[in-house]
Each structure stands twice: as structure tokens, then as C-alpha cells.
N, C-alpha and C positions, 0 to 999 in steps of 0.2 A: 547319150546326149549330155551337154553341159547344162547344169541347172544352178542358177544363181539364187540362193535363198538369203533374204534379208529380214532380220527380225529384231525387235527391241529386247527380246529375251532369248537365252539359249542355255540349256542345262549342259554342263554344270556351272558355266561361267557366270551367268546372271539369271536369277530365277525369282519370280514372284508367284507364278502359278503354272497351270497346265500348258500355257503357251510355250514356256521354256522347254518342257519335257517333249512336246511334239516337234518343236523346232529342232531339237537335238536328235530326235529319233528318226524323223523322216529322211534326212540325208543318209543315215546309216542304212535304212532300208533301200534307198536308191542305189547306194554304193554296192550293197550285197547282191543286187540284181543287175549290176553291170554298167551303172551310169556314173557321171562325174559331178558331184555337188561341190559348190563353192559357197562358203558362208561369210556374211559380213554383219557385224554387230558393233555397237559403240564400245570403247574402252572405258568402262565405268570405274569409279573410284575403287582402288584396292585390288583390281583383278590381277595385276602383275605380281602383287605380293602373295596372293592366295594360290595362283596357278602358274604353271610354267609357260609364260608367253614371252616372246622375244621381240625387241624393237628391230625393225628392218631398216635397210637403206632407202626404202621407198617412202615417198610422200606424195600427196596429191594437192592440188590447189585450184581454187576457183573464186570468182567474185561473189561476195555476199554483202548485201547492204552497201554496195558501191565501194567495198574494200576487198582487196585481195587477201584471201585466207589460205593458210597452209595447214594441212592435216597429216601428221606423221602416221605411219602404218605399223602396227604390231601384228605378230602372227603366232599361231599355234595350230594344233590339230585336235579334233575331238578325241577324248581319251580312248586308247586302244583301237583307234580307227585312223586310217590314212586319209582323213578328210580335212582340207585346209580351212582354217577359220581366220579371218582378217578382222582386226580391231581398229576402229577409227579413233584416233586420239584428238581430243580437244578439251583441255583442262577447264576452260570457262563454260563448256556445255555439259560435260559428262563427269567431271571430277567433283562429285557432290553425293550426299547420302541417297541411297535408293536409286530406283530406275525412273519412276514417274513423278515422285513428289506427292506427299499426302497432306490433306485428304483430297484436295482439288487439283492436284497436279502442278508442276512448275509452270510459271507464267510464260516461259519461253519454250515450252514443249513443241510448239510449231516449228521453231528454228532447230531444235535438237533433232527432231525426226526428219525434217526436210534435209538437213545436212547429211544424216545417215543415208537417205535415199540417193541424193545426188552423188555422194562419195562412192557409193557402190558402182554407179556407172563409170565414174572417173577412174576407179581402181581397175575395172575390167579393161579400160582403154590402156592404162599404164601396164597391165600385165598381158595385154594383147590376147584376151580370152573372149571368145564369141559365145555368149550364152544362148542356147536354144530356148530356154524357159527362164523367165524372171518370176520368182515365187515370192509374193508379198503376203504378209500376215497381219491381219487386223489394221485398224486405222493408222497405227504408227508408221507402217511402211506402205500404205495404200497409195501414197504419192509417187511411188515408183512407176505407176501405170500412166498417169498424165505426163510424167517426165519422159517416159518411153515414147508416148504419142507425139508430144510437142517439141521435145528437145533433142532426143537421141535417135529417133526412128530412121533418119537419113544417114546416120553413121554406119559404115560398112559392117561393124561388129554387131549392130543391133537391127539392121534392116529386116531381118527375118525372125527376130525374137518375138515370142508370144508372152503376154503378161497375164499371170494368174493371181487372183486374190482369194486367199483362204480366210474365211470369217470364223473366228473362234468365239467371239462374243459380240453380238450386234448392239449391245447396250452402250458400248464405248465407241464414240464416233469421231472425236477430234474436231471440235468447233473452234476454228482459228480466226484471228482478226484479219479481215479482208485487206486492209491497207498494208499490213506486214507481209501478207502473201504476195501482194502486188510488188512490193519492194524486193522480195526474195526470188521470185520466179522470172523466167524469160518468156513465159506465156501469160495470157490474160486470165487471171483467176475469176474475173467477173463472169466468164462463160461457165463457171462451175458452181454458181450460187445455188443454194437450196434453202428455200423459204427466206431469201434475203441475206443469208449468211454463208460463209465458206465451211463446208463439211467435208473433212478429209476422207472419211469412209465412203460417203456418197460419191465423191469425185473418183475414188478408186473403182467403185462399182461401175460408173459410167464408162470408164476407159479400159476395163479388164476384158480380155478375150474369153476368160472363163472365171466363174465365181464358184468356189467350193465351200459349202457349209460342212462343219466337222461331224455331222451325222445325217443320215437320210431323213429322220424325223424332224431335225432342226431345219433342214432345207425347206420342209413343208410349213413348219411353224412360223418362220419369219415372213411368210406371205400373209399372216394374220395380224391384226392390230395388237393382240395380246403379247406377241413375241417380236414383232417387227420393229419396235422402238421408234415408230414414226416413219420408218423407211419401207413399210410393207408394200406400198404402191410402187416403189422403185424396184423392189425385188420382183414384184409381179410383172412389171414392164420388161424386165430382163430374164424372165423365167426360162427362156430358151437357152440361156447360158449359165443357169444356176443348177448345180447338182449337190448331192450330199455324199460324203465319203466318211465312214466312221474312223475315228482315230485308232491307232494301234499301239502296242506295247513292245518295247525292246526286252524280250525275255532273257537276254543275256544279263540285264541289270535286275529285273524283277522276277526272280526265280527262287523258290524256297529251298532248292537244293544247293544253290551256289551264291546267293545274295551276300555280298561282302559287308553289308551293314548289319547283319544279324549273326548271332553267335551259334544258335541252335538250328541247324538245317534239318529239313524234313522233306518227305515226298508223299505222293498220294498213297503209296503202298505202305508207308510207315510214318504215322503222324505223331509218334512218341515225343519228338522234340518240339512240336507245336505246343503241346501241353506244358512241357518244361519251360519253354519260352514264356508262355502265359503266366506261369507261376512266378517266374523272375520279374516279369513286368508288374504283376500285382504287388510283389514284395517291395519293389523299388518306388512305386508311385502312389501307393495307398497307405493310410495310417495304420489300419488294423489288418493283421495277417489272418483273415478268416479263410475258411476252406474254399479255395479257388474252384475246385471241381463242381461245387454245388451252385456257383453263381456264373451266369453268362457274362462275358465281357464285351461291351459294345464300344467300338472305336469311332472317332471322328477326326479327320485331318482336313482342315478347310480354311479358306479365306472367309472372314466374317463380313459378309455383305447381305443385303436384302435378298439377293438371288438365291442364297443357299438354304432358305427355308428355316432358319434358326428360330424364327418367331413361333413356329409350330411346337417347338420343344417346351417353351415356357407355359406352365400350367398343364402340361401333358405328362412329362416324365417325372415330375415331382412325386406324384402318387405312387409310381412304380418304385422310386428310390425310397420313399417313406416306408414301404413294405419290405425293403431290403431284397428286392427280386433280381437285381442286376447291378453291375458296376459299369460306369461310364468313364472312358478315358479320352480326353480331347486335346488336340494340338492345333493352334491357330491364332490368328490375330486379324484385326481389321477395325470395324466400327466400334467405338468405345462402348456403346450400349450392350453389344454382344460380349465384349471382353468382361464388362462388369457383371453381366448375367452369369457367365461361367465361373468367375471368381466367387460370386455369392453362392452359387450352387455348390462349389467345392467347400466353402466355409461352412455351409449348412449341413452337408452330407460328406464329411471327410473320409468316412469309411467306404463310401460308394462312388465318389466323384474325384477324378484327378484332372486338373487343367494346367497345361503348359502353354504360356503365351509366346508367340513368335513362330518361327519355323526352325525345325531341327531335322535334317535329312535322316539321321540315324534313328531318331525316335519315330519319325513317320514310317520308316520301314518296320520297326518293331510293332507299332500299332497295327499296321496292315497285315503283318505276318502272324501275330500271336493273339489278336482278338478273335472272338467267336463270330461277331457280326460287325458290319461296317455301315454306318448310317449316313445317307445322303437324302434328306427330305426336301429337295430343291424346288423352288418356285418355278425356275426354268433351268435347263442344263444343256447347253449346246452339244457337248459330248460327255465330258467327265472322263477322267483317266483313273481316279482312285478306285472306282468300282471294278475296273478292268484289272488293276493290280490285285485287289482283294480277292477276286475270283481265283486267280492263280495260286493264292495261298490258302484256299479253302476257307476264307473268311467271308461269310455270307452277307451280301449286300442287302440292306433294307432301303429301298428307293421309291421315289414317286415316279409314276409312269409318264415321263416327259423327256423330250429330246433324245440325247444319246443314251440316257438311262433306260428308256423304253426299248431302244435298239439292241442293248447289250445284256440286259438282265431279264431272264425269262422267269415268270412266276412259277413257284414250286406247287405242284399238284400232289397232294398226299395220296390220292388214289392211284394215279399212274406213276408217281414218283419221278416225274419229269420236271425239269426246271431247275434253276440254280440261284434263285433269290426270292426275297419277300417284297412284293410290289403293291403299292397303294395308289389309288387314282386321284381322289379329290384333295385339293390343297386345303386341308382342314385338320384341326387338332385331333378330332375323333378318329379320322382315318389313320393318322400316324399312331395314335394310341393303340388302335386295333392291330396295326402292323407290328408294333413292338410286343404286344401280348402274343401274337402268332409266333414271333421269334422265340419268346420265352418258352412257349409250349413246345415248339420244335426242339429246343435245346434239351428238354427233358425226355424226349423220345429218341433213344440212341439209334434205332434203326432208321428212322426218318432223317436224323441229323447226318448219319453216315451217307445216305443216298444223296442228299443235297450237296454235301461237301464233295463227293465224287463227281457229281455233275459239274459243279463249279470249277474243279481243277482240270476238267476235260475241255473247258471252253477255250477256243483259239482265237485270240484277237492280236495276232502277231503283227509287228510293224512291217514285215515283208509283204503281208497281204494288203495292208493299207498303201504301202509304197507302190505296189504293182497297179493298184486301182488308179493312183495318181498318174503313173507312167502311161497307162492305157489312154487316159484322157489327154495327156500331153501329146501323145502320138497323133491322136485325132486332130488336135489343133494344128500341129506342124504339117499334116497332110492336106490341110485346107489351103496351104500356100500355093 
């Protein structure tokens, strides 16, 4: 089948978080099992300089705010894959720093993402491609679904197309100005109001043929007020078309034996280079070259938001660092208060804490590959991908039992020696502290450590499995015609 995937992010071209990784991995999985993905994203600032993308002879045009607009098309393929990626050019919309605009987003994000959605349809018409499935991701491209319903469903290319909305994070919803939406659309957005305002995610939910949450547990959690972000009753209303499919990993990229971002490769049967990599990481990022073997290294790679549970660390890990029981290496950026916290932590414990602000793909791979433990104390976590990467490198996740973390990390039992992670339940500092102490104890028991590492590296969360689950659901939709 032809699958049109439209996303605000796509690894490696444009990345803020996990949305980019899964938007890039899913089409690879679909292609490997015999289907035809087509990807459309914006041409953000600097993409053509950083990546090999080419301007085509194609352009599309349509009326926006009563003015005819022309959008040139650029093209490339996913690296090492024969999967077409089309980039929508609009200097006034996309040629600016970042993807969303921080901290509150660009004021014209409604227009930026509406143009992306409408352009995807117009591009399919220009290319004469008939998509069986239109795959939207989060609120940014949720407007694909009302556009399909109200504007394009009578077009021969789209009359049998089905619209699928994947929810990666229900917290972000796209509250747009109603008058601007009325001016942009050819349908009446007043029919799509939620609590008196236009909500892009809610509108997408209304008109989706299928809603996929990125883990089975998250599909259940968003039915509850704690996780539904105000839309829990809407999800409950559409529970018959809501399912959960756990995200997967492209093991061609995230593999300790072949990862191009790390120098010291290793395998489950020979972990020698994991320790060598850890030693190098310690030498490079910590002030004092103390004996690495005796200290467990805990890694974090994260966006710094309230979601990620960083609040739990403050007043919890300091006691452990004070005693010199572990080292902590952190990569990430986001809310200023969290950046300040990690900067202060590094300043106070330079022997034991290393913090790198921003995002660095190579460093992320090094932390995931060479740390002993990987920390995700999330308040909520729709799926999470970093714990899946960590497992494959034998880096033991320390996670809270929530969302996709609950679905993918099994608590280690010292008696049966089953399980592949350290899991805590309550969102509380004491619970995290106990989990960290369990990790330190495990580190100093070589037999137990070897067991849990073996278990972790046997876990299989391949993107092919995830892609097949999507395809099975797509087929059910198409058979309803």
C-alpha cells in the first residue's frame, strides 16, 4: 500500500525529540515489509546545507489568506533507504531557527503546520500518487484529517484513503486562533470548536479513522484525567478507534556492533569494548580521572520539561554524589530551571557530574552505549525511545512504571534473575532514591549485573515488529471500505 506520512520532525533532517526518530523509523519498517512510504516535511532553515537535498522542477500552489501562494519542492531520500522525502519550501514560514519556536512556539505555527498539511495533499495530486493511508503525527499534522474529510475526500486520489492519527504526546495540542483558521480553511472550523476554541489535536481525533497511541499503556492512561490533558473524555468517546502500539527501534542504527557514532564496538558475548568506551567517556567528560571500574556511570539524554521527572532528582541524587557512589553524565536542554540545576550540580560535584547543554547525536550514542545505567524518572512517558536504545547496549534503564516505560522495561528479580531494568512506581523522591540505591547495589554484584545485562540485550523492540502492527491495523481499515 501507499502510505503518506507527514510530520513536523524527521530524523536525521529535523529533530527535537523522539517524534523525529519514530517518523524516520516507521517508513523504513514499512518499506522492509513491502510497502511504499512517501514522506513530506517542511524545508527548515539550513537543511539543504547540512544534508544532500535537491531542488526539483516541481512546485505547488494554492490560495492562502486570499492570496495565491507558490511552494517549491525539494527532495531527498532517507539515508541508506530508497524512501522519498519531499520538503516544502517557504522562506517566510520555515527559514528560521528551530522547528517550533521556544518557549511558547512561533505565533504563526497555525499557518506553518496548516501549509504543511495542505501541501502534502497538493503534492500527491501533482505526483499523481494515490495514498491508501494518510499518517498524521501529533497536533502539527492532525489537520490532515479534517482536510481529507472536508476538502479532498471527493478527489479520485483520496476517495478511498483512510486517515490515521498517531499521538506521541497528548500534552501538546495546538490551540489556534479561530478567525485565522476560518480565513485559512475551505471548511467551517466553527464546527471543530473545543471548549470555545480551536484545538488542532482534538479536531484530528474527531476526523481520524484510527487513533494510535505510541504504547498500549499510554492508550489506557490518556482515558484518565491524570494523563488525558483535558481530552480524556474525548478519547473515551472514541475508545472504539483508539489503540496502542509500542514504538520500535531501527537496529541498523542503534546496534553496539555497528553503530557508526561510537568507536568501540561490542556485543553481548564480548563486552570488553563497552568498558573501554566507558573509560574514554569518563576521561573526556570528568575533571578527575578516578578509577572508573569502581564507580557506576548513570546517563541521561533528555529534553528538560516537567514531563521528564527531573524534579525528583533535586534533593535525591545529591546525597549519593556527596558520598562519591556514582557518576552522572547528562545531555539535554529545555526549561531554564533544569539547565541551571544541572549546571549547578556540575559546578558543585565536578568529579562526579558532567553536563552538556543542547543535543549532540554522537554524544547521545556514547552515553547510551557506554553508561552502566540510563535514567528516565518520567512523570509520564507516552513511549520513550531512549530506554529501548539503552537495552540493546546493555545499559540498564532505571525508569518509573508509566506509559511505554512500563511496557518495555521489565523489573529485575534477583531470585529468578528475570527482567531487564530497575523500575519504581510512585512519583516521589524516596522511590527514585531507592531505585538508584538498588542500581548501585546491583552494579557491585557481578553475577547479577551480568544476568540483567544479558536480559537487556536479548530484548527485541525492532521497528519491523512495530511497522507490522501498524500495517495490520491499516489493512483492517481498508477492508472496511
